[in-house]
C-alpha positions, 0 to 999 in steps of 0.5 A: 207878589208884585204881580198878585197885587197888580192883578188885585188892583186891576180886578178892583178897578174893573169892579168899580168901573162896572158898578159905575156903569151900572149906575149910569145906565140904570133905568127908571120906570115911570108911573105911565109905564114908560122907561127912561134914563132919568126920573125927571123925564117921566113928566114929559111922556104924557106931554108927548101924547098931548102934542101928538093928539092935539098938535100933530093930528095923531102923529102925522108928518103933516103941516104942523110937523113941518111948522114945528121944525121951522119955528125951532130954527127961527127961535134958536138961530137968534144967537151970536157967539159974540153976544148981542143977538138974543138968547138962542134956543130959549123959546123967545119967539113964542113968549115974545111973539108980539115982537118977533112976529113983526120981523120980515124973516118970520113971515108965516110963523104967526100961523104956527104960533096960533096953533102951538100957543093953546097947547103950550098953555096946557103944559108945564114947560118953559117956552124953550122946552116946548118949542124944541120938544115939539120940533123933536116929536114932530120930526119923529112922525116923518119916516126916515127922520133921525130921532132927535135929542131933547135936552130938558130944563131951559129957563124962561126967555128973558127978552125977544131976539133982535131982528135980522138974525134969521137967514132969508131965501133972498140972501146971498150965500156969503150973507147966509154963511156969515150968519151961520158962522156967527151962531157957531155953524160951519158951511157943512153944518149949514147944509146939514140943517137945510136937510129940514127942507125935505119936509118943508113947504113955502107959505109966504114966498108966493102967497097965492100957493101956500103949502108948496113943498120943496121936493116931491116927497114932503111926507118923508125925511129923505135926500130927495130935496138935495136931488131936485134942487140940482135939476134944471128949472123950467117954470114957477109954481104959482103967480110968476117969479117972486122974490126968494124963488128961482125956476122949479123943475117940477110943477107944484114944487118951489125951488128957493133961491138960497137953496139953489145958490148954496147947491152951486157955490164952491164953498157948499156945492160938494157938501150939498151933492154928497147928501144925494142918496146918502140917507145915513149921512144926511140923518147923521149930520142933521141930527148932530147939527140940530143937537147943537142948534137946540141948545144954543145959548143954554147952560147945558150943564143944567139940562137933563138929557130926555131924548128917550121921550122922543118917539122912534121914527119909522125907517126910510123905505128908499132909495130915492129916485129921479122924478118921472121923465128926469135923469142925469141929463137934467142935472146942474152940478157944480162939484166935480170932486164928488161922484154922482150916484146912480139913481133910477127914474120913476116910470111915467109922465112928469108929475105935478107935486101936491101941496102939503096937506093942512096948509 
């Protein structure tokens, strides 16, 4: 009898669990025909279409996609676990741009704001939601990228973030890691966030060569940047040595001083090296770190998970390769504990890397 009662209880419990799970996973069909997990997200699908059409040139992984990711970082990192730094991922860099664009670390962000602000004014979104939705959509246009999360419902920002919260390429590794730690990120998470440099370019390190990429495959979200930062540098891409850059291995490519220093520092070198040719690790760790970055300072209990409005990126067609004429003999490895992967070399003469289109 006791066994019968226990069986009945188990059956009832399982039934309740299945009903609860069904309720959780119930999908909503929007008027636009899109399907989402929450009706509150339906309003975002037409906005994504506007972003793709008016900001990202019809869903391209170009300058605007790179810029959207950059401004999201500059917006969110203005935060401290200990208070006194700013509202984090609140869109203050857009709403209070007359203040924050004066900060030295935000050089070049004025062009991004100029492109984004007219689109922002069309959409019924808070500045924080706009900045971080645009970043997720822009990244999704790059083959190989993860499908970033998007949490919806940030309130308007209350004030501008203070100066000196954004790490700069001239900073020491210690200063950079301390700034990340103050915002709640470990050294490994800091390296993961630097995966963004795979689709990034420099506009103001050397103003004579705007749009200079950090790797030879700037239109693809891959681990090429982690490889090429480790290659021995031979020349500067533009008007000689500028503050924030070190010798680059490839013509037309810029190697940031901070990236190279982080790739060689004992606190971060093994994390950096482990990313090389490990696409799955890079996208997984980047997605997790970005999910954390994009809600800094926000009350996540009041946000709605609208990640399913973000387009699905095209898969990575890899693997990465050494640029033509390069091989293991050109590597500068500081981590002896991580086995370097076997990587083929592209045939032909050493390439010249083209600027990012639209810069």
